[in-house]
C-alpha positions as CSV (number, residue, x, y, z in Angstrom):
1,X,-8.2,-26.9,1.3
2,X,-4.9,-25.9,2.8
3,X,-3.7,-25.7,6.4
4,X,-2.5,-22.1,7.2
5,X,-0.1,-20.9,9.9
6,X,0.2,-17.2,10.6
7,X,1.9,-16.0,13.8
8,X,0.4,-17.9,16.7
9,X,-2.7,-18.8,14.6
10,X,-3.3,-22.2,13.0
11,X,-6.2,-22.3,10.5
12,X,-7.2,-25.9,9.8
13,X,-8.7,-26.7,6.3
14,X,-12.3,-26.8,7.5
15,X,-12.0,-23.3,9.2
16,X,-10.4,-21.8,6.1
17,X,-13.1,-23.3,3.9
18,X,-15.8,-21.7,6.2
19,X,-14.0,-18.3,6.0
20,X,-14.0,-18.5,2.1
21,X,-17.7,-19.4,2.1
22,X,-18.5,-16.3,4.1
23,X,-16.4,-14.0,1.9
24,X,-18.0,-15.5,-1.2
25,X,-21.4,-15.1,0.3
26,X,-20.8,-11.4,1.1
27,X,-19.3,-10.6,-2.4
28,X,-22.3,-12.4,-4.1
29,X,-24.7,-10.4,-2.0
30,X,-23.1,-7.2,-3.2
31,X,-23.8,-8.4,-6.8
32,X,-20.2,-9.2,-7.6
33,X,-19.8,-11.9,-10.2
34,X,-17.9,-12.9,-13.3
35,X,-15.8,-10.2,-14.7
36,X,-15.9,-7.9,-11.7
37,X,-12.8,-6.8,-9.8
38,X,-12.3,-7.0,-6.1
39,X,-9.2,-5.1,-4.9
40,X,-7.2,-5.6,-1.8
41,X,-4.3,-3.7,-0.2
42,X,-3.0,-6.0,2.5
43,X,0.3,-7.1,4.0
44,X,1.0,-10.8,4.2
45,X,-1.8,-12.6,6.0
46,X,-4.5,-15.3,5.4
47,X,-7.2,-12.7,4.4
48,X,-5.4,-12.4,1.0
49,X,-6.0,-16.1,0.3
50,X,-9.6,-15.9,1.6
51,X,-10.5,-13.1,-0.8
52,X,-8.6,-14.7,-3.7
53,X,-10.5,-18.1,-3.3
54,X,-13.8,-16.4,-2.9
55,X,-13.4,-14.2,-6.0
56,X,-12.3,-17.2,-8.0
57,X,-15.5,-19.1,-6.9
58,X,-17.6,-16.2,-8.3
59,X,-15.6,-15.9,-11.5
60,X,-14.4,-12.5,-10.3
61,X,-10.9,-11.1,-10.3
62,X,-9.0,-10.5,-7.0
63,X,-6.6,-7.6,-7.7
64,X,-3.6,-7.1,-5.4
65,X,-2.4,-3.6,-4.9
66,X,1.1,-3.0,-3.6
67,X,0.6,-1.7,0.0
68,X,3.5,0.7,-0.4
69,X,1.5,2.7,-2.9
70,X,0.2,6.2,-2.0
71,X,-3.2,7.7,-2.6
72,X,-2.5,8.8,-6.2
73,X,-1.1,5.4,-7.3
74,X,-3.9,3.5,-5.6
75,X,-6.6,5.7,-7.0
76,X,-5.4,5.3,-10.5
77,X,-5.3,1.5,-10.3
78,X,-8.8,1.4,-8.7
79,X,-10.2,3.6,-11.4
80,X,-8.4,2.0,-14.3
81,X,-9.5,-1.5,-13.2
82,X,-13.0,-0.4,-12.4
83,X,-12.7,-2.2,-9.0
84,X,-16.0,-2.8,-7.2
85,X,-14.5,-2.4,-3.8
86,X,-11.2,-2.2,-1.9
87,X,-10.3,-4.1,1.3
88,X,-7.3,-2.5,3.1
89,X,-5.5,-2.9,6.4
90,X,-6.6,-0.3,8.8
91,X,-3.2,1.2,9.3
92,X,-2.7,1.8,5.6
93,X,-5.9,3.7,5.3
94,X,-4.6,6.5,7.5
95,X,-2.5,7.7,4.6
96,X,-4.8,6.8,1.6
97,X,-7.6,9.5,1.9
98,X,-10.2,6.7,1.4
99,X,-13.1,9.1,0.9
100,X,-11.4,10.3,-2.3
101,X,-10.9,6.8,-3.8
102,X,-13.2,5.8,-6.7
103,X,-14.9,2.8,-5.1
104,X,-16.2,1.6,-1.7
105,X,-13.4,1.0,0.8
106,X,-13.5,-1.4,3.7
107,X,-11.1,-1.4,6.7
108,X,-9.7,-4.7,7.8
109,X,-8.1,-4.5,11.2
110,X,-4.4,-5.0,10.9
111,X,-3.5,-8.3,12.7
112,X,-1.3,-8.1,15.8
113,X,1.4,-10.2,14.1
114,X,1.8,-7.5,11.4
115,X,1.7,-4.7,14.0
116,X,4.5,-6.4,15.9
117,X,6.5,-7.1,12.7
118,X,6.3,-3.5,11.5
119,X,6.4,-1.8,14.9
120,X,2.9,-0.3,14.3
121,X,1.0,1.4,17.2
122,X,-2.1,-0.7,18.1
123,X,-4.2,2.5,17.8
124,X,-3.5,2.5,14.0
125,X,-4.7,-1.1,13.4
126,X,-8.4,-0.3,13.3
127,X,-8.1,2.4,10.6
128,X,-9.9,5.7,10.4
129,X,-13.1,6.1,12.4
130,X,-16.5,5.6,10.6
131,X,-14.9,3.3,8.0
132,X,-17.0,0.2,7.1
133,X,-15.4,-2.8,8.9
134,X,-14.6,-5.7,6.6
135,X,-14.8,-8.3,9.3
136,X,-18.2,-7.2,10.6
137,X,-19.6,-7.1,7.1
138,X,-18.4,-10.6,6.2
139,X,-19.4,-12.1,9.5
140,X,-23.1,-11.0,9.0
141,X,-23.3,-12.6,5.5
142,X,-24.8,-15.9,4.5
143,X,-22.1,-18.4,3.4
144,X,-21.9,-19.5,-0.2
145,X,-20.6,-23.1,-0.1
146,X,-18.2,-24.3,-2.7
147,X,-19.8,-26.2,-5.7
148,X,-19.2,-29.9,-6.1
149,X,-16.8,-29.2,-9.0
150,X,-13.9,-26.7,-9.0
151,X,-15.2,-23.4,-10.5
152,X,-13.5,-22.1,-13.7
153,X,-12.3,-19.0,-11.9
154,X,-12.0,-15.5,-13.3
155,X,-9.4,-13.5,-15.2
156,X,-6.2,-12.5,-13.6
157,X,-5.2,-8.8,-13.4
158,X,-1.9,-7.5,-11.9
159,X,-0.5,-4.0,-12.3
160,X,3.2,-3.4,-13.1
161,X,4.9,-0.1,-12.9
162,X,4.5,1.8,-16.1
163,X,7.2,2.4,-18.7
164,X,5.6,5.7,-19.5
165,X,4.6,6.9,-16.1
166,X,1.4,5.0,-15.3
167,X,1.0,1.4,-14.1
168,X,-0.1,-1.2,-16.7
169,X,-2.6,-3.9,-15.9
170,X,-1.5,-7.3,-17.2
171,X,-4.9,-8.9,-18.0
172,X,-5.1,-12.7,-18.7
173,X,-8.4,-14.4,-19.3
174,X,-9.5,-17.4,-17.2
175,X,-7.9,-20.6,-18.4
176,X,-10.1,-23.4,-19.8
177,X,-10.1,-26.7,-17.8
178,X,-7.5,-28.1,-20.3
179,X,-5.3,-25.0,-19.9
180,X,-5.6,-25.1,-16.2
181,X,-4.4,-28.7,-16.1
182,X,-1.4,-27.8,-18.3
183,X,-0.6,-24.7,-16.3
184,X,-0.4,-26.9,-13.2
185,X,2.1,-29.1,-14.9
186,X,4.3,-26.1,-15.4
187,X,3.9,-25.0,-11.7
188,X,4.8,-28.5,-10.5
189,X,8.0,-28.3,-12.6
190,X,8.9,-24.8,-11.5
191,X,7.7,-24.7,-7.9
192,X,8.3,-28.4,-7.0
193,X,4.7,-28.6,-5.9
194,X,3.7,-31.9,-4.2
195,X,1.0,-33.2,-1.8
196,X,1.8,-32.6,1.9
197,X,4.4,-29.9,1.2
198,X,5.0,-27.3,3.8
199,X,5.6,-23.9,2.0
200,X,7.2,-21.0,3.8
201,X,6.3,-17.6,2.3
202,X,7.8,-14.3,3.4
203,X,7.9,-12.6,0.0
204,X,5.0,-10.1,-0.5
205,X,1.9,-11.8,-1.8
206,X,1.0,-8.8,-4.0
207,X,3.7,-10.1,-6.4
208,X,2.9,-12.6,-9.0
209,X,5.4,-15.3,-8.3
210,X,5.0,-15.6,-4.5
211,X,1.2,-15.6,-5.0
212,X,1.5,-18.3,-7.7
213,X,3.7,-20.6,-5.5
214,X,1.3,-20.2,-2.6
215,X,-1.8,-20.9,-4.8
216,X,0.0,-24.0,-6.1
217,X,0.6,-25.3,-2.6
218,X,-3.0,-24.6,-1.7
219,X,-4.2,-26.6,-4.7
220,X,-2.5,-29.8,-3.3
221,X,-3.9,-29.1,0.2
222,X,-0.4,-28.4,1.5
223,X,0.5,-26.4,4.6
224,X,1.3,-22.7,4.0
225,X,3.3,-20.7,6.6
226,X,2.8,-17.0,6.1
227,X,5.3,-14.6,7.6
228,X,4.2,-10.9,7.9
229,X,7.6,-9.9,6.5
230,X,11.1,-11.3,5.9
231,X,13.4,-11.2,8.9
232,X,16.5,-13.4,8.5
233,X,16.5,-15.2,11.9
234,X,12.7,-15.4,12.1
235,X,12.8,-17.1,8.6
236,X,15.3,-19.7,9.9
237,X,13.3,-20.2,13.0
238,X,10.1,-20.9,10.9
239,X,11.9,-23.5,8.8
240,X,13.1,-25.4,11.8
241,X,9.9,-25.1,13.9
242,X,7.5,-26.1,11.1
243,X,9.9,-28.4,9.1
244,X,9.3,-26.4,6.0
245,X,10.0,-28.3,2.8
246,X,9.5,-25.4,0.2
247,X,10.1,-21.7,0.1
248,X,10.0,-18.8,-2.4
249,X,12.8,-16.2,-2.1
250,X,14.5,-13.3,-3.9
251,X,18.3,-12.7,-3.9
252,X,18.1,-9.8,-1.3
253,X,16.9,-12.5,1.2
254,X,20.0,-14.6,0.5
255,X,22.1,-11.5,1.1
256,X,20.5,-10.8,4.5
257,X,20.7,-14.5,5.6
258,X,24.4,-14.7,4.8
259,X,25.1,-11.6,6.9
260,X,24.0,-13.5,10.0
261,X,26.9,-14.6,12.2
262,X,28.2,-18.0,11.4
263,X,27.2,-19.4,14.8
264,X,23.6,-18.2,14.2
265,X,23.4,-19.8,10.8
266,X,24.7,-23.1,12.1
267,X,22.3,-23.1,15.1
268,X,19.2,-24.0,13.0
269,X,18.2,-27.3,11.6
270,X,17.3,-26.7,7.9
271,X,17.4,-30.4,6.8
272,X,13.7,-30.4,6.0
273,X,14.2,-28.1,3.0
274,X,13.6,-29.8,-0.4
275,X,12.9,-27.0,-2.9
276,X,13.9,-23.3,-2.4
277,X,12.9,-21.3,-5.5
278,X,14.3,-17.9,-6.3
279,X,13.8,-15.4,-9.1
280,X,12.5,-11.9,-9.8
281,X,15.9,-10.3,-9.8
282,X,19.5,-11.2,-11.0
283,X,21.4,-13.2,-8.5
284,X,25.2,-12.7,-8.4
285,X,26.9,-16.0,-8.9
286,X,29.0,-15.7,-5.7
287,X,25.8,-15.2,-3.7
288,X,24.1,-18.2,-5.1
289,X,27.1,-20.4,-4.7
290,X,27.3,-19.4,-1.1
291,X,23.7,-20.4,-0.5
292,X,24.2,-23.8,-2.2
293,X,27.3,-24.4,-0.1
294,X,25.1,-23.7,3.0
295,X,21.8,-25.2,2.2
296,X,22.9,-27.9,-0.3
297,X,21.4,-28.7,-3.8
298,X,17.9,-27.5,-2.9
299,X,18.2,-24.1,-4.6
300,X,16.2,-23.8,-7.8
301,X,15.9,-20.8,-10.1
302,X,13.4,-19.6,-12.6
303,X,12.9,-16.9,-15.2
304,X,9.5,-15.4,-16.1
305,X,7.2,-12.4,-15.8
306,X,3.6,-11.5,-15.2
307,X,3.3,-11.1,-19.0
308,X,4.5,-14.6,-20.1
309,X,4.6,-16.7,-17.0
310,X,7.4,-19.1,-16.1
311,X,9.7,-19.7,-19.1
312,X,13.0,-21.2,-17.8
313,X,14.2,-23.0,-14.7
314,X,17.2,-24.9,-13.4
315,X,18.2,-26.9,-10.3
316,X,21.4,-26.5,-8.3
317,X,23.3,-29.2,-10.3
318,X,22.4,-27.6,-13.7
319,X,23.4,-24.1,-12.4
320,X,26.8,-25.4,-11.1
321,X,27.4,-26.9,-14.5
322,X,26.3,-23.6,-16.2
323,X,27.1,-20.9,-13.7
324,X,25.0,-17.8,-14.1
325,X,22.2,-19.4,-16.1
326,X,18.5,-18.9,-15.2
327,X,17.7,-22.3,-16.7
328,X,16.3,-24.1,-19.8
329,X,12.8,-23.8,-21.3
330,X,10.1,-25.4,-19.1
331,X,7.1,-27.3,-20.4
332,X,5.1,-25.2,-23.0
333,X,7.8,-22.5,-23.2
334,X,9.5,-21.1,-26.3
335,X,12.6,-18.9,-26.1
336,X,14.1,-16.9,-29.0
337,X,17.0,-14.5,-29.0
338,X,16.5,-11.9,-31.7
339,X,18.6,-9.1,-33.1
340,X,17.5,-5.5,-33.8
341,X,15.9,-6.7,-37.1
342,X,13.9,-9.4,-35.4
343,X,16.1,-12.2,-36.8
344,X,17.3,-15.1,-34.6
345,X,20.9,-15.0,-33.5
346,X,23.2,-18.1,-33.1
347,X,23.9,-19.7,-29.7
348,X,26.4,-17.8,-27.6
349,X,25.5,-14.4,-29.1
350,X,23.5,-11.7,-27.2
351,X,20.1,-10.4,-28.4
352,X,16.8,-9.4,-27.0
353,X,14.9,-12.2,-25.3
354,X,11.4,-13.1,-26.7
355,X,9.3,-15.7,-25.1
356,X,6.0,-17.5,-25.2
357,X,4.3,-19.8,-22.7
358,X,1.8,-21.8,-24.8
359,X,0.2,-23.4,-21.8
360,X,-1.1,-20.0,-20.6
361,X,-3.9,-18.0,-22.1
362,X,-2.6,-15.0,-23.9
363,X,-2.5,-11.6,-22.2
364,X,-3.1,-8.0,-23.0
365,X,-2.4,-4.7,-21.2
366,X,-5.7,-3.6,-19.8
367,X,-7.0,-0.7,-21.9
368,X,-3.6,-0.4,-23.6
369,X,-3.7,-2.9,-26.4
370,X,-1.2,-0.8,-28.3
371,X,1.4,-1.4,-25.6
372,X,0.9,-5.2,-26.0
373,X,1.6,-4.8,-29.8
374,X,4.8,-3.0,-29.1
375,X,6.4,-6.0,-27.3
376,X,5.2,-8.6,-29.7
377,X,7.1,-10.4,-32.4
378,X,5.0,-13.0,-34.1
379,X,3.4,-14.1,-30.8
380,X,6.6,-14.0,-28.8
381,X,6.8,-11.3,-26.1
382,X,9.7,-9.4,-24.6
383,X,10.2,-7.6,-21.3
384,X,13.3,-5.9,-22.6
385,X,15.9,-8.3,-21.2
386,X,19.0,-9.0,-23.2
387,X,20.7,-12.4,-23.1
388,X,21.9,-15.5,-24.9
389,X,21.3,-19.3,-25.2
390,X,24.2,-21.6,-25.0
391,X,24.6,-24.8,-27.1
392,X,22.7,-26.8,-24.5
393,X,19.7,-24.4,-24.4
394,X,20.5,-22.7,-21.1
395,X,19.5,-19.1,-21.0
396,X,21.7,-16.3,-19.6
397,X,20.5,-12.8,-18.8
398,X,23.3,-10.3,-19.6
399,X,21.6,-6.8,-19.8
400,X,18.4,-4.9,-20.1
401,X,17.3,-3.1,-23.2
402,X,14.3,-1.4,-21.6
403,X,14.6,1.3,-19.0
404,X,13.8,-0.7,-15.9
405,X,15.4,-1.1,-12.5
406,X,15.0,-4.3,-10.4
407,X,15.6,-3.4,-6.7
408,X,15.1,-6.2,-4.2
409,X,13.2,-8.2,-6.7
410,X,10.7,-5.4,-7.5
411,X,10.4,-3.9,-10.9
412,X,10.7,-0.1,-11.0
413,X,10.3,2.0,-14.1
414,X,12.3,5.3,-14.0
415,X,9.8,7.0,-16.3
416,X,7.2,7.0,-13.5
417,X,9.6,8.8,-11.2
418,X,10.8,11.1,-14.0
419,X,7.3,12.1,-14.8
420,X,6.6,13.2,-11.2
421,X,10.0,14.8,-10.7
422,X,9.8,16.7,-13.9
423,X,6.6,18.4,-12.6
424,X,8.4,19.7,-9.5
425,X,8.9,23.5,-9.5
426,X,12.5,24.4,-10.2
427,X,13.3,21.2,-12.2
428,X,14.3,21.8,-15.8
429,X,15.0,18.2,-16.6
430,X,16.0,14.9,-14.9
431,X,17.1,11.3,-15.4
432,X,16.5,8.4,-13.1
433,X,18.4,5.1,-13.5
434,X,19.7,2.1,-11.5
435,X,23.1,1.9,-9.8
436,X,24.7,-1.1,-8.0
437,X,23.5,-1.8,-4.5
438,X,25.1,-4.4,-2.3
439,X,21.9,-5.4,-0.6
440,X,19.1,-4.9,-3.1
441,X,21.1,-5.5,-6.3
442,X,20.1,-2.1,-7.7
443,X,19.1,1.3,-6.2
444,X,17.7,4.4,-7.9
445,X,19.8,7.4,-8.7
446,X,18.3,10.7,-9.8
447,X,20.2,13.3,-11.8
448,X,18.5,16.7,-11.8
449,X,19.1,19.8,-14.0
450,X,17.7,22.7,-12.0
451,X,16.1,25.7,-13.7
452,X,18.3,28.8,-13.7
453,X,18.2,30.4,-10.3
454,X,16.2,27.6,-8.7
455,X,17.2,26.7,-5.1
456,X,16.9,22.9,-5.0
457,X,18.5,20.5,-2.5
458,X,18.3,16.9,-1.6
459,X,15.9,17.4,1.2
460,X,13.4,19.4,-1.0
461,X,13.5,16.7,-3.7
462,X,13.1,13.8,-1.3
463,X,10.1,15.5,0.4
464,X,8.4,16.3,-2.9
465,X,8.7,12.7,-4.1
466,X,7.9,11.1,-0.8
467,X,4.4,12.7,-0.9
468,X,3.7,11.3,-4.3
469,X,5.4,7.9,-4.6
470,X,5.7,4.6,-2.7
471,X,8.8,4.6,-0.5
472,X,10.6,1.9,-2.5
473,X,10.5,4.1,-5.6
474,X,12.4,7.0,-3.9
475,X,15.9,7.5,-5.3
476,X,18.6,6.6,-2.8
477,X,21.1,9.0,-4.4
478,X,20.3,12.5,-5.8
479,X,22.8,14.4,-7.9
480,X,22.5,17.9,-9.4
481,X,24.1,19.1,-12.7
482,X,24.0,22.3,-14.7
483,X,23.3,20.3,-17.8
484,X,22.7,16.6,-18.7
485,X,24.4,14.8,-21.5
486,X,22.2,14.4,-24.6
487,X,22.1,12.5,-27.8
488,X,21.8,14.3,-31.1
489,X,18.1,13.8,-30.9
490,X,18.0,15.8,-27.7
491,X,17.2,12.7,-25.6
492,X,19.2,12.4,-22.3
493,X,22.1,10.1,-22.8
494,X,21.5,8.0,-19.6
495,X,24.2,5.5,-20.3
496,X,26.9,8.2,-19.8
497,X,25.4,9.0,-16.4
498,X,24.9,5.3,-15.5
499,X,28.1,3.6,-16.8
500,X,30.6,5.1,-14.3
501,X,28.6,3.6,-11.4
502,X,28.8,0.1,-13.0
503,X,32.4,0.1,-14.1
504,X,33.7,-1.7,-11.0
505,X,30.6,-3.6,-10.2
506,X,31.7,-6.9,-11.8
507,X,28.4,-7.2,-13.7
508,X,26.3,-5.2,-16.2
509,X,22.9,-5.4,-14.4
């Protein structure tokens, strides 16, 4: 069992094990077992790991839900996944209309560390009155001790934003013991996992990669430091105070760290760092080079997704020799660059990236098997990225074929925003796409064609979307046009709207 540090709280392995026993006992008493889904909507804190370990023990699936989501998004995921219950921080429930959600809902008091980090009023922490309290329910349960042998665990299910307006659940069946051992081989290679490591995590644990890196550290009984949110100087303080050896980051974190004054950056002793992994979003070469200059050759990069797992990785030396690469194929991975006809292209030529991670059980999209077939080419899968392999097998991402925006390491599908915006009274048509952003890499821009005579303005559009979407999905820029450029088919020609924003960006994505 791991040792956890969260705020001023230190949870030793025996205490964490006892907490997991209680949660497992409570879930079992509710009849939750193999194949069932237990959902949680929590900011970063140890309770996420307790629920995950307890569900795994029962062969159930712990389903993370992005805590930025609103009532409609949350209700859809709970219904689609057939979740047996939802555990959510009390402050989040004030905006979720829990009585309208399709499963039992438990309020977990928002920890003081999270309230301080987000500036939340203490009165919000307990959640709405008369809500079942998660802590009380679990405390009254009979513990279910861990079996002598590691249980096989359950399937994994994570929801991505939908390309057609609704989130898709990436469902992967539980690995066999042999597959689990091979998967851990990959995780050691990508995450640098080793016994006695000290992992610092500030990236949100509802995302696949931060969750995977944390679970890998837990598996080797490492120490895991959980920060409620990323704050640049607090992150440096935690590295120095706890002698962190490992961390998972995204490029926007690099940007914010490098904005600190030089004297502040030099104040902290970061010599304990061994392995800092980043991914989830394109990292501008000048940004990565600046981090290597500051932290030394401890920066590692990977490429992967919820669908196909980790595919490529590289260390600092390899990246400096091949600037801009995301790495070479890791153990069990196959990478192919295909043209429009599905034929392989030669090294150095761009094409759509198709991958397979043979060490992982295959996946499907929950209740959307047809969507799985759409991205498959003879067992290889694409997420719509365009790139090339060089003569040495290093992969470079150069563009995206599918209509997706990556902002601050988070995937956002414009179709979801367009579907909601298109239903707004007064909107005749719209287009949403990504534009350059100095901090987040990309931001959303919405072009709107109003209906004749409609009185629309920025404030009205923002208010309408804010009531229906998570905050990070809101367009930062809203433009109005009497007409939108269209292809001969009638489809909006987004590239004509998007390209002017990228002309001087120095990159294509």
